[in-house]
N, C-alpha and C positions, 0 to 999 in steps of 0.2 A: 807175412809182409804187412807193414803198416799202411792202412788205406785212409785213415782219418786225416782230414786236412790240417795243415799247420795251424796252431792256435791263433796266430795273428790274422790269418785268413778267415777263421771262424768269427773272430771279433769284428772284422771289417764287414762280413756278411750280415751279422746281426745289426750293426749300425746302419747299413744301407737299407735293410728291410724296415727298420724302425723309421728312418727318414722318409722312405717311400710312403708309408702309411700316413704319417703326420702331414707331409707336404701335399699329398693328394687331397686330403681332407680340407686343407687350406686353399685349395683352388689351383695348385701348381699343375702344369700341363706337360704332356710328353712332347718331346722334340726329337727329330731324327737328323743326325749329322751323317750324310752319305759320303763315302770315300770312293775314289776311282777304282773300278774293278778291272779284271782282265779275264780272258778265256780263249777257247777254241770253238770250232764248229760242233764239238761234242758237249762241252760243259763250260760254264762261266762261274767265276768266283765273285761273290757279292760281299762288300765290306761296308759296315756302318756302325754307328753307336746311337743308343737311345738314352737321353737324359731328361731330367725334369727342369722346367723353367718356371719362374714365378710370373704371376700376372703383371703385365707391364703397360704403362701409360705413355711410353715413349712413342713418338711418331717415327715414321719410316726413316726420315733423314737423320734424326737424332740417334736412332738405333744403329744405323749404318755407320755413322761417324764414330760412335762409341766403340763399335766392333773393330773398325779399321785402325784407330789410333790408341787402343788400349795397351797398357804395359804388359810385359810378358807374364807376370804372375797371375793375371786374370784368366789366362788360358787354363790354369789348373784348378779354378774354382767352379765346380759343377757337381751335380748329384746324378749318379748312375741310376737308370730305371731298370731294376733287376727283373729278369724273366718276362719282359714285354714280348708279346706275340706280334710278329711282323709279317705282313703279306707282301711277297715279292711278285710283281706282275711284269711278265715279259711277253709283249704282244697280247695274245688271248690266253696265255697260260699263267696260272697263279700257283705259288708255292708258299706255305707258311713255315716260319722258323721262329725259334725263341732266342732272345738275347741272353748272354751268359751272366755270370755273377758281377761283371763289371759293366753291364749294359751293352756289350759288344756283340755284333752280328757278323759272323764269318762263315758263310755257307756256300757250298758248290751245288749248282743246280744244272739240270740237263738243258742244253741249248735247244730251244724249240724251233730254230731255223734262222737265227741271226747270221747274216753274211759277214765276211771279214770287213773290219772297219770299226768306226765308233758308233755306239748306240746309246740310247737313253732308256732306262727302265724305271718303273715306279715302285716306291716303297710306302707302306702305310701301316699304322698300328690300329688296334681295335678301338682306341679312344678317338681316332679321327686325324691324328697327326700324319702328314704325308710329305714326301719330297721325291725328287728324281735323282738318279744315280747314273753317271757315265761309265760305260764298260767298253773296253777295247777287245774286239774279237780278232785273234791273229790267225791268218790263213795257213793252211797246211804246207804251202810252198815256202813260207818264211823260215829261214834257217839262221838268222842273226838277231841278237838283241843286246841291250846294255843293262847291266846291273850297276847302280851307282849308290855309294854311300852319300850321306848328306853333310853331317858336321865335319868341317875342315876339308871336305872334298869339293863341295859346291858352295858352301856357306861358311864363312870365317867366323868361328865361335870361340877360339882359344879354349876348346873343350878340355884338353888335358889338365889344365890348372883349375881345381875345384872352385876357388873363389871367383875367378873370372868367368867360369862356366855358369855359375849361379847368377852373376851380374848380367851376362848376356841373355840368359834364359828368362830371368824373372824381373829384371828392372828395365832394360833398354826397350825403347819402342821399336816397332818393326822396321821403320825407315832407317834406323841406325845400323842395321846389319849389312854386311858387305858380301858381295859375291866374289868367289875366287876367279880371277881374270881368266878369260878364254874358255872356261868350262862349258858355258852355254853354246858358244860357237862350235866347239868340238862336237857336242852332242847333236846340234842341229845338222852339222855337215854329215856325220856318220849316218843319221837316220834319213837324211835327204837322199843319200846314195843308195839306200836300201828301203824303198817304200814298203810300208806295212810293218816294219820292224818295231818291236816294243822297247820302251825303256821302263825299268822298274827301280824305284828308289827304296833301298833297304837301309834302315837305321835303327839304332838302339834308343832313339828319342821316343818320347811319349806321344800317344795318339792325341793327347790334349793340344799339342802344338801343330796338328795337321792344318787348321785354317791359316795360321801364320805362315807355315812353310809353303802352302799352296799359293798364297798371295805373293810371297817372296819370289817363287819360281816364275809366276806369271809376269811380275814386274821386271825381272831380269832376263826374260826370254828363254827360260829352260823349257824343253819339250814336255808336253803333257804325258803323264804316265801314272800308273798305280804306285802307291806308297805302302810299304810294309813296315809299320812302326810297332811299338810294344806298349804295354800297360804298366805303369809304375805302381809299386805297392806290393803287399804280401801275396804270395802264391800258395798253392796247396802244399808246397814242400819247404818254404823258407820265407825270409823277410822280403827279399827282392828277386826280380828276375835276372837271369844271367844274360848280359848283352851278347857275348860270343855265341852262346847257345841259341839265342834268338836268330842271329844271322845264319848259323849253321842250318837251323830248321827252315828258314826262309829259302835258302839256296836249294835244299832238298825238295821243298815243295814246288819251286819253280822248275826243277828238273823233271819232276813227276807230272806237273800240269802242262808243261810245254816241252815235250820230249824231242821235238824236231829242232830246237834252237840251241845253237852254240853261243855262249855269252861272252861279251867283253866285260870283265869285272873291274870296276873303277873304285878306288878308295884312296886312303892316305896312310902315311907311315907313322902317324901319331899314336895309334892304338894297336888293334889286332888285325887289321885288314890284310896285310901281306901274308901272315900265317894262315888266316882263315881261308883266303882265296887259294893259297898254295895247297892247303889241305884238300879243298874241294876239287882242285884241278888234278890232284893225285888220285883221289877216290873216284871221280867221274870225269875223266879226260874228254869223253865224247861230248860233254856239255860246256866246254870252255874253249873259246877262240883265242883269248889272250887276257893278260892282266896289266892294268895301267895304274900306277901308284903315284899320287901327288906327293911330292916331297915338301915337308913343312919348312918354313924359313928357319934360320939358325935360332932365332928367339923362340919360335913355336916349338922347335925340336928340343930345346933346352928345358922347356916346361913339360914336355912329354916324357916324364920319368927319366930324364937325363939322356935320352936317345939322341945321338948325333946323326945328322943326315949322311955324313961321310962314311959312317959305319955300315950303311945299308946299300947294297949293290943290286943291280939288275940280275935276275936269275932266269934260267931256262929250266923248267921242270922236265925231267926225263920223260920222253914220249908223250908230253902233254902240251903245255902252252907257253909262249914266251911272255916275259914280263918287261915292261918299260917303265921308266921313272922320269919325272920332270916337275918343275916348280909350279906349273900352271897348265891350263888347258891347251894353250898354243904350243908349248914345248912337248906335251904329251902327244898332240896331234902330229907334230913333225916326226917324232920317233915311231909312232905307229905307222906312219906313211912309209917309213924305211923298211918295214918288215916285209 
């Protein structure tokens, strides 16, 4: 069996190592971008990325303004810090872990005693960079949660059409992005009815867009929750990562990490969500409470590989979970209430 990484991945690794050496000599410094984590009373999952930033003379106000109003393409301009050693501090307990070839940290550590609810933990590198990370600990009595797609489910991106997707992702400012009507209200209501229940956002989007998505969610009132995104670029086996495989893996990991929870799976009919959710419901029915699919508009649907909304019908998976469909969060909420 071939074990050597794909040549494009080897080239990328060599470029990153060379950049790391040269930029560190020029005074660039490590920076930690922490992502929201989740866990149980047994273990927690910590997610972050370490990159290199240049020395900057910008003041705090100017830097904050530049970050908030930057165009989308700037999210993709960064340098991964390969192999950085990170210390994770939870209370009086510390664990060290190493960032991967893309600078990402994805580690599960034993919970030293954090009770159910939201907590803040500390991350630090050997060079002195540090930050905090929010982690939601889910109690053993919680048996409901939401898994939500992002693009065209809560955020209108016109993703199925490549040119418009590139325009929305790389050119538009954050304030130009629109929320799908009613989705924030739906999530707020469902979680308010079930205190302590988590919401996990799973998307094929790049981790580079995490800060933008996080601010978008906060601005439009979406509940706080962990995001499971992906890293664009070469892998050990090919040029690009598989979006469907990323979602399959994320769902399997959630079933393993949070075995007591039955999920409401929310997505849209513009790509693979109905099939992926149906597949997961058939394979692990004990982890699926229901499926809610946002129907794209006629124009959006026509761009989504010619799929027409009228061709897609609500389905009941044998011995598993019901599926409901609607054009927005309010319609989905009404149909879920009827079940």
